[in-house]
C-alpha positions as CSV (number, residue, x, y, z in Angstrom):
1,X,90.6,87.9,133.3
2,X,93.4,85.8,131.8
3,X,95.0,88.9,130.4
4,X,95.3,90.3,133.9
5,X,97.0,87.2,135.1
6,X,99.5,87.3,132.2
7,X,100.2,91.0,133.0
8,X,100.9,90.1,136.6
9,X,103.3,87.4,135.7
10,X,105.1,89.5,133.1
11,X,105.4,92.4,135.5
12,X,107.0,90.1,138.1
13,X,109.4,88.6,135.5
14,X,110.7,92.1,134.8
15,X,111.4,92.7,138.5
16,X,112.6,89.1,138.8
17,X,110.7,89.0,142.0
18,X,107.2,87.5,142.2
19,X,105.2,89.2,145.0
20,X,102.8,87.3,147.3
21,X,100.0,89.5,145.9
22,X,100.7,88.3,142.4
23,X,100.8,84.6,143.4
24,X,97.6,84.9,145.5
25,X,95.9,86.7,142.6
26,X,96.8,84.0,140.1
27,X,95.7,81.3,142.6
28,X,92.4,83.0,142.9
29,X,91.9,83.4,139.2
30,X,92.9,79.8,138.6
31,X,90.5,78.6,141.2
32,X,87.7,80.4,139.4
33,X,88.8,79.0,136.1
34,X,89.0,75.5,137.4
35,X,85.4,75.9,138.5
36,X,83.9,77.7,135.6
37,X,86.0,77.8,132.4
38,X,87.5,75.5,129.8
39,X,90.3,73.0,129.9
40,X,92.8,75.2,128.0
41,X,92.4,78.0,130.6
42,X,93.1,75.5,133.3
43,X,96.3,74.4,131.6
44,X,97.3,78.0,131.3
45,X,96.8,78.5,135.0
46,X,98.6,75.3,136.0
47,X,101.6,76.1,133.9
48,X,101.8,79.6,135.4
49,X,101.6,78.2,138.9
50,X,104.4,75.8,138.1
51,X,106.4,78.7,136.7
52,X,105.9,80.6,139.9
53,X,106.9,77.7,142.1
54,X,110.1,77.2,140.1
55,X,111.0,80.8,140.3
56,X,110.6,80.8,144.1
57,X,112.9,77.7,144.3
58,X,115.6,79.5,142.3
59,X,115.6,82.5,144.6
60,X,116.3,80.4,147.7
């Protein structure tokens, strides 16, 4: 599951454009991780969400 999130993020970095689908996907995955999985996964998700937010700010 995490691998798919990473792939999504990397793919969007290549295009330098993060699609809404990718952000929604990561949010969904992270919500699941917050509920079910360990702290390290939660940290991974949180850092990716911050990364996505930063990228969006840069583009404006």
